Each structure stands twice: as C-alpha cells, then as structure tokens.
Backbone as JSON Lines, residues from 0, in Angstrom:
{"i":0,"aa":"T","n":[-11.88,44.65,-19.31],"ca":[-13.32,44.92,-19.27],"c":[-13.92,44.84,-20.66]}
{"i":1,"aa":"V","n":[-13.18,45.2,-21.7],"ca":[-13.69,45.13,-23.07],"c":[-13.92,43.68,-23.47]}
{"i":2,"aa":"V","n":[-13.05,42.8,-22.98],"ca":[-13.17,41.39,-23.31],"c":[-14.49,40.82,-22.78]}
{"i":3,"aa":"L","n":[-14.95,41.29,-21.65],"ca":[-16.21,40.82,-21.09],"c":[-17.4,41.64,-21.57]}
{"i":4,"aa":"L","n":[-17.22,42.91,-21.78],"ca":[-18.33,43.8,-22.12],"c":[-18.86,43.56,-23.53]}
{"i":5,"aa":"V","n":[-17.99,43.43,-24.5],"ca":[-18.43,43.28,-25.89],"c":[-19.24,41.99,-26.09]}
{"i":6,"aa":"P","n":[-18.77,40.82,-25.67],"ca":[-19.59,39.61,-25.86],"c":[-20.91,39.68,-25.09]}
{"i":7,"aa":"S","n":[-20.9,40.29,-23.9],"ca":[-22.13,40.4,-23.12],"c":[-23.16,41.26,-23.83]}
{"i":8,"aa":"V","n":[-22.73,42.37,-24.39],"ca":[-23.65,43.26,-25.11],"c":[-24.17,42.57,-26.37]}
{"i":9,"aa":"V","n":[-23.3,41.88,-27.1],"ca":[-23.71,41.19,-28.33],"c":[-24.74,40.11,-28.01]}
{"i":10,"aa":"I","n":[-24.49,39.32,-26.97],"ca":[-25.43,38.26,-26.59],"c":[-26.73,38.85,-26.09]}
{"i":11,"aa":"G","n":[-26.66,39.94,-25.35],"ca":[-27.88,40.6,-24.88],"c":[-28.74,41.12,-26.0]}
{"i":12,"aa":"V","n":[-28.14,41.76,-26.98],"ca":[-28.9,42.28,-28.13],"c":[-29.47,41.13,-28.95]}
{"i":13,"aa":"A","n":[-28.67,40.07,-29.16],"ca":[-29.16,38.91,-29.91],"c":[-30.33,38.25,-29.19]}
{"i":14,"aa":"S","n":[-30.26,38.15,-27.87],"ca":[-31.36,37.57,-27.1],"c":[-32.61,38.43,-27.21]}
{"i":15,"aa":"L","n":[-32.46,39.74,-27.14],"ca":[-33.59,40.66,-27.26],"c":[-34.28,40.5,-28.61]}
{"i":16,"aa":"L","n":[-33.5,40.31,-29.66],"ca":[-34.09,40.2,-30.99],"c":[-34.64,38.8,-31.27]}
{"i":17,"aa":"L","n":[-34.02,37.76,-30.73],"ca":[-34.42,36.39,-31.04],"c":[-35.47,35.82,-30.1]}
{"i":18,"aa":"F","n":[-35.67,36.39,-28.92],"ca":[-36.61,35.82,-27.95],"c":[-38.04,35.77,-28.47]}
{"i":19,"aa":"P","n":[-38.58,36.84,-29.07],"ca":[-39.97,36.75,-29.57],"c":[-40.13,35.68,-30.65]}
{"i":20,"aa":"A","n":[-39.14,35.56,-31.54],"ca":[-39.22,34.54,-32.58],"c":[-39.17,33.14,-31.98]}
{"i":21,"aa":"L","n":[-38.35,32.94,-30.95],"ca":[-38.26,31.65,-30.27],"c":[-39.59,31.3,-29.59]}
{"i":22,"aa":"C","n":[-40.23,32.29,-28.96],"ca":[-41.52,32.04,-28.31],"c":[-42.58,31.65,-29.34]}
{"i":23,"aa":"R","n":[-42.62,32.32,-30.48],"ca":[-43.59,31.98,-31.53],"c":[-43.32,30.57,-32.07]}
{"i":24,"aa":"W","n":[-42.04,30.22,-32.23],"ca":[-41.7,28.88,-32.71],"c":[-42.13,27.81,-31.71]}
{"i":25,"aa":"M","n":[-41.88,28.06,-30.41],"ca":[-42.27,27.08,-29.39],"c":[-43.78,26.91,-29.33]}
{"i":26,"aa":"R","n":[-44.52,28.0,-29.52],"ca":[-45.99,27.92,-29.49],"c":[-46.49,27.06,-30.65]}
{"i":27,"aa":"G","n":[-45.84,27.2,-31.81],"ca":[-46.24,26.38,-32.95],"c":[-45.77,24.94,-32.81]}
{"i":28,"aa":"A","n":[-44.58,24.73,-32.22],"ca":[-44.03,23.38,-32.12],"c":[-44.74,22.55,-31.05]}
{"i":29,"aa":"F","n":[-45.04,23.14,-29.91],"ca":[-45.66,22.39,-28.82],"c":[-47.18,22.33,-28.95]}
{"i":30,"aa":"G","n":[-47.76,23.32,-29.52],"ca":[-49.21,23.34,-29.64],"c":[-49.84,24.02,-28.45]}
{"i":31,"aa":"V","n":[-51.07,24.43,-28.65],"ca":[-51.79,25.17,-27.62],"c":[-52.14,24.26,-26.45]}
{"i":32,"aa":"A","n":[-52.42,22.98,-26.71],"ca":[-52.82,22.07,-25.64],"c":[-51.68,21.84,-24.65]}
{"i":33,"aa":"T","n":[-50.48,21.62,-25.16],"ca":[-49.32,21.4,-24.29],"c":[-49.02,22.65,-23.48]}
{"i":34,"aa":"L","n":[-49.08,23.8,-24.1],"ca":[-48.82,25.04,-23.37],"c":[-49.92,25.29,-22.34]}
{"i":35,"aa":"G","n":[-51.14,24.87,-22.61],"ca":[-52.22,25.01,-21.62],"c":[-51.98,24.16,-20.39]}
{"i":36,"aa":"V","n":[-51.48,22.94,-20.57],"ca":[-51.17,22.08,-19.42],"c":[-50.05,22.69,-18.59]}
{"i":37,"aa":"L","n":[-49.01,23.18,-19.27],"ca":[-47.89,23.79,-18.55],"c":[-48.32,25.05,-17.81]}
{"i":38,"aa":"S","n":[-49.17,25.86,-18.44],"ca":[-49.57,27.1,-17.78],"c":[-50.6,26.85,-16.7]}
{"i":39,"aa":"G","n":[-51.38,25.77,-16.79],"ca":[-52.38,25.48,-15.76],"c":[-51.78,24.87,-14.51]}
{"i":40,"aa":"D","n":[-50.61,24.26,-14.61],"ca":[-49.98,23.6,-13.46],"c":[-48.65,24.28,-13.16]}
{"i":41,"aa":"Q","n":[-48.71,25.56,-12.95],"ca":[-47.49,26.35,-12.79],"c":[-46.71,25.98,-11.54]}
{"i":42,"aa":"G","n":[-47.4,25.7,-10.47],"ca":[-46.71,25.4,-9.22],"c":[-45.82,24.19,-9.32]}
{"i":43,"aa":"Q","n":[-46.34,23.09,-9.88],"ca":[-45.56,21.87,-10.0],"c":[-44.45,22.04,-11.03]}
{"i":44,"aa":"F","n":[-44.71,22.75,-12.12],"ca":[-43.69,22.97,-13.14],"c":[-42.52,23.76,-12.56]}
{"i":45,"aa":"I","n":[-42.83,24.8,-11.8],"ca":[-41.77,25.62,-11.2],"c":[-40.99,24.8,-10.18]}
{"i":46,"aa":"Q","n":[-41.7,23.98,-9.38],"ca":[-41.0,23.14,-8.4],"c":[-40.04,22.17,-9.08]}
{"i":47,"aa":"N","n":[-40.51,21.53,-10.14],"ca":[-39.64,20.6,-10.86],"c":[-38.46,21.33,-11.49]}
{"i":48,"aa":"F","n":[-38.72,22.48,-12.07],"ca":[-37.67,23.27,-12.7],"c":[-36.61,23.67,-11.66]}
{"i":49,"aa":"L","n":[-37.06,24.16,-10.51],"ca":[-36.11,24.57,-9.47],"c":[-35.34,23.38,-8.91]}
{"i":50,"aa":"G","n":[-36.0,22.24,-8.81],"ca":[-35.31,21.03,-8.33],"c":[-34.21,20.59,-9.28]}
{"i":51,"aa":"V","n":[-34.51,20.59,-10.57],"ca":[-33.51,20.19,-11.57],"c":[-32.36,21.19,-11.59]}
{"i":52,"aa":"I","n":[-32.68,22.48,-11.55],"ca":[-31.62,23.49,-11.55],"c":[-30.76,23.35,-10.28]}
{"i":53,"aa":"G","n":[-31.39,23.07,-9.15],"ca":[-30.65,22.86,-7.9],"c":[-29.7,21.69,-7.98]}
{"i":54,"aa":"I","n":[-30.16,20.59,-8.56],"ca":[-29.3,19.41,-8.71],"c":[-28.14,19.71,-9.66]}
{"i":55,"aa":"L","n":[-28.43,20.35,-10.78],"ca":[-27.36,20.69,-11.72],"c":[-26.34,21.63,-11.09]}
{"i":56,"aa":"F","n":[-26.82,22.6,-10.33],"ca":[-25.91,23.52,-9.65],"c":[-25.06,22.78,-8.61]}
{"i":57,"aa":"S","n":[-25.67,21.83,-7.89],"ca":[-24.91,21.05,-6.9],"c":[-23.82,20.23,-7.57]}
{"i":58,"aa":"L","n":[-24.16,19.63,-8.71],"ca":[-23.14,18.86,-9.43],"c":[-22.01,19.76,-9.92]}
{"i":59,"aa":"L","n":[-22.36,20.92,-10.43],"ca":[-21.34,21.86,-10.92],"c":[-20.44,22.32,-9.77]}
{"i":60,"aa":"I","n":[-21.03,22.69,-8.65],"ca":[-20.24,23.14,-7.5],"c":[-19.38,22.0,-6.95]}
{"i":61,"aa":"G","n":[-19.94,20.79,-6.9],"ca":[-19.17,19.64,-6.41],"c":[-17.97,19.34,-7.28]}
{"i":62,"aa":"N","n":[-18.15,19.38,-8.6],"ca":[-17.03,19.13,-9.51],"c":[-16.0,20.25,-9.44]}
{"i":63,"aa":"T","n":[-16.45,21.48,-9.3],"ca":[-15.52,22.59,-9.19],"c":[-14.7,22.48,-7.9]}
{"i":64,"aa":"Y","n":[-15.36,22.17,-6.8],"ca":[-14.65,22.01,-5.52],"c":[-13.66,20.85,-5.61]}
{"i":65,"aa":"S","n":[-14.07,19.76,-6.22],"ca":[-13.18,18.6,-6.34],"c":[-11.95,18.95,-7.17]}
{"i":66,"aa":"F","n":[-12.14,19.66,-8.27],"ca":[-11.01,20.07,-9.11],"c":[-10.06,20.96,-8.34]}
{"i":67,"aa":"C","n":[-10.61,21.98,-7.66],"ca":[-9.75,22.91,-6.92],"c":[-9.02,22.21,-5.78]}
{"i":68,"aa":"Y","n":[-9.7,21.31,-5.08],"ca":[-9.08,20.58,-3.98],"c":[-7.96,19.68,-4.5]}
{"i":69,"aa":"N","n":[-8.22,18.97,-5.59],"ca":[-7.18,18.09,-6.15],"c":[-5.98,18.89,-6.65]}
{"i":70,"aa":"Q","n":[-6.22,20.07,-7.18],"ca":[-5.12,20.92,-7.63],"c":[-4.29,21.38,-6.43]}
{"i":71,"aa":"Q","n":[-4.95,21.77,-5.34],"ca":[-4.22,22.17,-4.14],"c":[-3.41,21.02,-3.58]}
{"i":72,"aa":"V","n":[-3.99,19.82,-3.57],"ca":[-3.26,18.64,-3.08],"c":[-2.03,18.39,-3.94]}
{"i":73,"aa":"A","n":[-2.18,18.5,-5.25],"ca":[-1.04,18.28,-6.14],"c":[0.06,19.31,-5.91]}
{"i":74,"aa":"I","n":[-0.33,20.55,-5.68],"ca":[0.67,21.6,-5.43],"c":[1.41,21.34,-4.13]}
{"i":75,"aa":"Y","n":[0.66,21.01,-3.07],"ca":[1.32,20.78,-1.77],"c":[2.17,19.51,-1.79]}
{"i":76,"aa":"M","n":[1.73,18.48,-2.49],"ca":[2.54,17.27,-2.56],"c":[3.84,17.53,-3.34]}
{"i":77,"aa":"A","n":[3.73,18.29,-4.43],"ca":[4.94,18.61,-5.21],"c":[5.88,19.5,-4.4]}
{"i":78,"aa":"L","n":[5.33,20.44,-3.66],"ca":[6.17,21.3,-2.82],"c":[6.84,20.49,-1.72]}
{"i":79,"aa":"F","n":[6.1,19.57,-1.12],"ca":[6.69,18.71,-0.08],"c":[7.81,17.86,-0.67]}
{"i":80,"aa":"E","n":[7.58,17.33,-1.88],"ca":[8.61,16.52,-2.53],"c":[9.87,17.34,-2.79]}
{"i":81,"aa":"E","n":[9.7,18.57,-3.28],"ca":[10.87,19.4,-3.57],"c":[11.62,19.79,-2.3]}
{"i":82,"aa":"V","n":[10.9,20.11,-1.25],"ca":[11.55,20.45,0.02],"c":[12.3,19.25,0.58]}
{"i":83,"aa":"S","n":[11.7,18.06,0.45],"ca":[12.37,16.85,0.94],"c":[13.66,16.58,0.17]}
{"i":84,"aa":"V","n":[13.62,16.77,-1.14],"ca":[14.82,16.54,-1.95],"c":[15.87,17.62,-1.65]}
{"i":85,"aa":"A","n":[15.43,18.86,-1.45],"ca":[16.39,19.93,-1.1],"c":[17.05,19.63,0.24]}
{"i":86,"aa":"K","n":[16.26,19.09,1.16],"ca":[16.83,18.71,2.46],"c":[17.84,17.57,2.29]}
{"i":87,"aa":"A","n":[17.53,16.6,1.44],"ca":[18.46,15.51,1.18],"c":[19.75,16.04,0.53]}
{"i":88,"aa":"L","n":[19.61,17.02,-0.39],"ca":[20.79,17.63,-1.01],"c":[21.64,18.34,0.04]}
{"i":89,"aa":"L","n":[21.0,19.06,0.93],"ca":[21.74,19.75,1.98],"c":[22.5,18.75,2.86]}
{"i":90,"aa":"E","n":[21.86,17.64,3.19],"ca":[22.53,16.62,4.01],"c":[23.7,16.0,3.25]}
{"i":91,"aa":"Q","n":[23.51,15.7,1.97],"ca":[24.61,15.11,1.19],"c":[25.76,16.08,1.01]}
{"i":92,"aa":"V","n":[25.42,17.34,0.76],"ca":[26.47,18.35,0.6],"c":[27.25,18.49,1.91]}
{"i":93,"aa":"T","n":[26.56,18.44,3.01],"ca":[27.24,18.55,4.31],"c":[28.18,17.37,4.53]}
{"i":94,"aa":"L","n":[27.74,16.17,4.17],"ca":[28.59,15.0,4.36],"c":[29.78,14.98,3.4]}
{"i":95,"aa":"V","n":[29.56,15.4,2.16],"ca":[30.62,15.31,1.16],"c":[31.63,16.45,1.3]}
{"i":96,"aa":"C","n":[31.14,17.66,1.58],"ca":[32.01,18.84,1.51],"c":[32.54,19.31,2.86]}
{"i":97,"aa":"Q","n":[32.1,18.73,3.94],"ca":[32.55,19.2,5.25],"c":[34.07,19.05,5.35]}
{"i":98,"aa":"G","n":[34.71,20.13,5.73],"ca":[36.17,20.13,5.84],"c":[36.87,20.58,4.58]}
{"i":99,"aa":"R","n":[36.16,20.74,3.5],"ca":[36.77,21.22,2.25],"c":[36.7,22.74,2.2]}
{"i":100,"aa":"P","n":[37.56,23.37,1.41],"ca":[37.52,24.83,1.32],"c":[36.25,25.36,0.63]}
{"i":101,"aa":"S","n":[35.62,24.54,-0.19],"ca":[34.44,25.0,-0.92],"c":[33.14,24.8,-0.14]}
{"i":102,"aa":"Y","n":[33.24,24.35,1.11],"ca":[32.04,24.03,1.91],"c":[31.13,25.25,2.07]}
{"i":103,"aa":"A","n":[31.68,26.38,2.4],"ca":[30.87,27.59,2.61],"c":[30.22,28.04,1.29]}
{"i":104,"aa":"S","n":[30.94,27.91,0.21],"ca":[30.4,28.31,-1.09],"c":[29.25,27.4,-1.51]}
{"i":105,"aa":"V","n":[29.38,26.11,-1.25],"ca":[28.32,25.16,-1.6],"c":[27.07,25.45,-0.76]}
{"i":106,"aa":"L","n":[27.26,25.71,0.52],"ca":[26.11,26.04,1.37],"c":[25.46,27.35,0.94]}
{"i":107,"aa":"D","n":[26.27,28.31,0.49],"ca":[25.71,29.56,-0.04],"c":[24.87,29.3,-1.29]}
{"i":108,"aa":"N","n":[25.32,28.36,-2.13],"ca":[24.54,28.03,-3.33],"c":[23.23,27.34,-2.97]}
{"i":109,"aa":"V","n":[23.24,26.5,-1.95],"ca":[21.98,25.88,-1.49],"c":[21.05,26.98,-0.98]}
{"i":110,"aa":"Q","n":[21.58,27.92,-0.22],"ca":[20.77,29.03,0.29],"c":[20.22,29.88,-0.85]}
{"i":111,"aa":"R","n":[21.06,30.13,-1.88],"ca":[20.58,30.89,-3.04],"c":[19.46,30.17,-3.76]}
{"i":112,"aa":"Y","n":[19.56,28.84,-3.87],"ca":[18.48,28.07,-4.51],"c":[17.18,28.21,-3.73]}
{"i":113,"aa":"V","n":[17.27,28.11,-2.43],"ca":[16.06,28.21,-1.59],"c":[15.47,29.61,-1.7]}
{"i":114,"aa":"D","n":[16.3,30.64,-1.65],"ca":[15.79,32.01,-1.69],"c":[15.28,32.41,-3.07]}
{"i":115,"aa":"R","n":[16.03,32.07,-4.12],"ca":[15.69,32.55,-5.47],"c":[14.67,31.69,-6.2]}
{"i":116,"aa":"D","n":[14.48,30.45,-5.76],"ca":[13.6,29.57,-6.51],"c":[12.51,28.96,-5.64]}
{"i":117,"aa":"L","n":[12.9,28.32,-4.58],"ca":[11.93,27.56,-3.78],"c":[10.95,28.46,-3.04]}
{"i":118,"aa":"K","n":[11.42,29.57,-2.51],"ca":[10.54,30.48,-1.77],"c":[9.93,31.56,-2.64]}
{"i":119,"aa":"R","n":[10.14,31.49,-3.94],"ca":[9.69,32.54,-4.86],"c":[8.22,32.35,-5.19]}
{"i":120,"aa":"D","n":[7.36,33.22,-4.72],"ca":[5.94,33.13,-5.03],"c":[5.41,34.38,-5.71]}
{"i":121,"aa":"D","n":[6.3,35.32,-6.03],"ca":[5.86,36.56,-6.68],"c":[5.8,36.43,-8.2]}
{"i":122,"aa":"L","n":[6.4,35.36,-8.75],"ca":[6.38,35.15,-10.21],"c":[5.58,33.89,-10.53]}
{"i":123,"aa":"S","n":[4.97,33.89,-11.69],"ca":[4.2,32.72,-12.12],"c":[5.17,31.59,-12.49]}
{"i":124,"aa":"P","n":[4.7,30.34,-12.44],"ca":[5.58,29.22,-12.8],"c":[6.1,29.31,-14.23]}
{"i":125,"aa":"A","n":[5.3,29.86,-15.14],"ca":[5.76,29.98,-16.53],"c":[6.98,30.89,-16.63]}
{"i":126,"aa":"V","n":[6.98,31.97,-15.86],"ca":[8.12,32.89,-15.88],"c":[9.34,32.22,-15.27]}
{"i":127,"aa":"L","n":[9.15,31.49,-14.17],"ca":[10.28,30.81,-13.54],"c":[10.87,29.74,-14.45]}
{"i":128,"aa":"L","n":[10.03,29.05,-15.21],"ca":[10.54,28.02,-16.1],"c":[11.21,28.59,-17.34]}
{"i":129,"aa":"S","n":[10.72,29.72,-17.82],"ca":[11.24,30.26,-19.08],"c":[12.52,31.06,-18.9]}
{"i":130,"aa":"T","n":[12.74,31.63,-17.74],"ca":[13.95,32.43,-17.53],"c":[14.92,31.67,-16.64]}
{"i":131,"aa":"R","n":[15.96,31.18,-17.23],"ca":[16.98,30.46,-16.47],"c":[18.02,31.47,-15.98]}
{"i":132,"aa":"P","n":[18.42,31.37,-14.73],"ca":[19.42,32.31,-14.23],"c":[20.77,32.05,-14.89]}
{"i":133,"aa":"R","n":[21.52,33.12,-15.0],"ca":[22.86,32.99,-15.59],"c":[23.77,32.19,-14.66]}
{"i":134,"aa":"D","n":[23.61,32.38,-13.38],"ca":[24.43,31.66,-12.41],"c":[23.52,30.74,-11.6]}
{"i":135,"aa":"D","n":[23.24,29.58,-12.17],"ca":[22.36,28.61,-11.54],"c":[23.04,28.0,-10.32]}
{"i":136,"aa":"P","n":[22.43,28.1,-9.13],"ca":[23.07,27.56,-7.93],"c":[23.22,26.04,-7.98]}
{"i":137,"aa":"L","n":[22.29,25.34,-8.62],"ca":[22.42,23.88,-8.69],"c":[23.59,23.48,-9.6]}
{"i":138,"aa":"E","n":[23.79,24.22,-10.69],"ca":[24.94,23.95,-11.55],"c":[26.24,24.21,-10.79]}
{"i":139,"aa":"A","n":[26.26,25.27,-10.0],"ca":[27.46,25.57,-9.21],"c":[27.74,24.47,-8.19]}
{"i":140,"aa":"I","n":[26.67,23.93,-7.58],"ca":[26.86,22.84,-6.62],"c":[27.44,21.61,-7.32]}
{"i":141,"aa":"M","n":[26.89,21.29,-8.49],"ca":[27.41,20.12,-9.21],"c":[28.86,20.34,-9.64]}
{"i":142,"aa":"W","n":[29.17,21.55,-10.08],"ca":[30.53,21.83,-10.52],"c":[31.51,21.75,-9.35]}
{"i":143,"aa":"Q","n":[31.11,22.26,-8.17],"ca":[32.0,22.28,-7.02],"c":[32.18,20.9,-6.38]}
{"i":144,"aa":"T","n":[31.19,20.02,-6.55],"ca":[31.28,18.72,-5.87],"c":[31.67,17.58,-6.8]}
{"i":145,"aa":"S","n":[31.76,17.83,-8.09],"ca":[32.07,16.72,-9.01],"c":[33.57,16.53,-9.11]}
{"i":146,"aa":"V","n":[33.95,15.29,-9.02],"ca":[35.33,14.92,-9.21],"c":[35.31,13.71,-10.12]}
{"i":147,"aa":"G","n":[35.52,13.94,-11.41],"ca":[35.49,12.82,-12.36],"c":[34.06,12.43,-12.71]}
{"i":148,"aa":"T","n":[33.65,11.26,-12.26],"ca":[32.32,10.75,-12.59],"c":[31.28,11.34,-11.64]}
{"i":149,"aa":"P","n":[30.06,11.53,-12.12],"ca":[29.0,12.06,-11.25],"c":[28.69,11.09,-10.13]}
{"i":150,"aa":"G","n":[28.43,11.65,-8.96],"ca":[28.15,10.82,-7.8],"c":[26.72,10.99,-7.33]}
{"i":151,"aa":"A","n":[26.55,10.81,-6.03],"ca":[25.22,10.87,-5.43],"c":[24.65,12.29,-5.48]}
{"i":152,"aa":"I","n":[25.5,13.28,-5.41],"ca":[25.0,14.66,-5.45],"c":[24.42,14.97,-6.82]}
{"i":153,"aa":"Y","n":[25.02,14.42,-7.88],"ca":[24.48,14.62,-9.22],"c":[23.05,14.05,-9.31]}
{"i":154,"aa":"D","n":[22.86,12.84,-8.77],"ca":[21.53,12.23,-8.78],"c":[20.53,13.04,-7.96]}
{"i":155,"aa":"T","n":[20.98,13.57,-6.84],"ca":[20.08,14.37,-6.01],"c":[19.71,15.68,-6.69]}
{"i":156,"aa":"V","n":[20.67,16.31,-7.36],"ca":[20.38,17.54,-8.09],"c":[19.41,17.26,-9.24]}
{"i":157,"aa":"R","n":[19.59,16.14,-9.92],"ca":[18.67,15.76,-11.0],"c":[17.27,15.51,-10.43]}
{"i":158,"aa":"W","n":[17.2,14.84,-9.31],"ca":[15.94,14.57,-8.61],"c":[15.29,15.88,-8.17]}
{"i":159,"aa":"L","n":[16.12,16.81,-7.7],"ca":[15.61,18.11,-7.27],"c":[15.06,18.91,-8.46]}
{"i":160,"aa":"R","n":[15.71,18.84,-9.59],"ca":[15.2,19.54,-10.78],"c":[13.89,18.92,-11.26]}
{"i":161,"aa":"Q","n":[13.8,17.61,-11.15],"ca":[12.54,16.94,-11.51],"c":[11.42,17.35,-10.57]}
{"i":162,"aa":"A","n":[11.71,17.41,-9.27],"ca":[10.71,17.83,-8.29],"c":[10.31,19.29,-8.51]}
{"i":163,"aa":"R","n":[11.28,20.12,-8.9],"ca":[10.98,21.52,-9.21],"c":[10.04,21.62,-10.39]}
{"i":164,"aa":"G","n":[10.28,20.83,-11.41],"ca":[9.4,20.81,-12.57],"c":[7.99,20.37,-12.23]}
{"i":165,"aa":"E","n":[7.87,19.38,-11.36],"ca":[6.55,18.92,-10.93],"c":[5.84,20.0,-10.11]}
{"i":166,"aa":"R","n":[6.59,20.72,-9.27],"ca":[5.98,21.8,-8.48],"c":[5.51,22.92,-9.38]}
{"i":167,"aa":"L","n":[6.33,23.31,-10.34],"ca":[5.94,24.42,-11.22],"c":[4.86,24.0,-12.21]}
{"i":168,"aa":"G","n":[4.76,22.71,-12.49],"ca":[3.72,22.23,-13.4],"c":[2.4,21.92,-12.72]}
{"i":169,"aa":"A","n":[2.41,21.86,-11.4],"ca":[1.17,21.51,-10.67],"c":[0.2,22.66,-10.65]}
C-alpha cells in the first residue's frame, strides 16, 4: 500500500500546486479569442473530447485483451506440448522397459515428474526453474534406461525438458 500511496499523494499535491499556473499559462498561450470559441461551443467540444477518449480507451482495451489472450494461448500450447511429450516418454518407457526389473521404478519416476512438476501450480515458474530437485525423476529415468550410448529415451527426455522450459517461460 505504501508503494501506491506515496506516489499518489505526491502527484496529487503537485497537481494541486501546478494546476493554477498551468491554467494561467494556457490563457496566455492560446489567447482570449481561442478560449472564447472553446467556451462558447461547449457541447461540440465535449462531444469531440468524449469521442476521442472513447476511441483511445477502446484501443487500449483491445490491445490489453489481445495481449492477455495471446499469453493464454501460449501457455496452453506449451502445456499441451509438454503433456504430449510426457505421454510419448511414457509410451517409450513402456516399450523399452517392459519385462525388466526396473520397470516399476521407471514408471514411479514418470509419476513423480507428473506430480512434482507438471501438475504443480502452487509455485511460480521462477521458483520451479531456480530450485532443482536433488532427485530429479527425469535424470533417474535416463540413468535407468541408458545402456552405453543415449537412445530414443534420451532424446525424448531432452525434448520434455525443452517443452518444460517453454511452459514455464510462457
């Protein structure tokens, strides 16, 4: 409240002190004849003023709505991309690890990723990006499924991390 109150009070006091001087300056700058025309045709002046203010307000609201809508679209598209890649990872893990002893552990790591990261909406994206978990489920998946050279699961995990970054950056 102090952040908003102090500038508002300062601007209010400055306006109170500067308004009479501004009016005297305008009277001298425009002249009595110009001010007489404006004051004699008040109805048309007010109509034009309200029309211009209405148009400016419409443009401001339109741009604000467009910005907010585009931001929502970017967030939903990034979320859809990340969910699609997580689904592809789950399918690849199922195909690669089925029948292995580590199959249940890999599926648990996929579940941990979904619960701890993908469904997490109580923390801001900056906090999620700055605090890396000590036991990253994606690292555990890569460690459990890698045999020698990185395979398709490595590419999918890299793709999933990229999609996560796009979601948190949107």
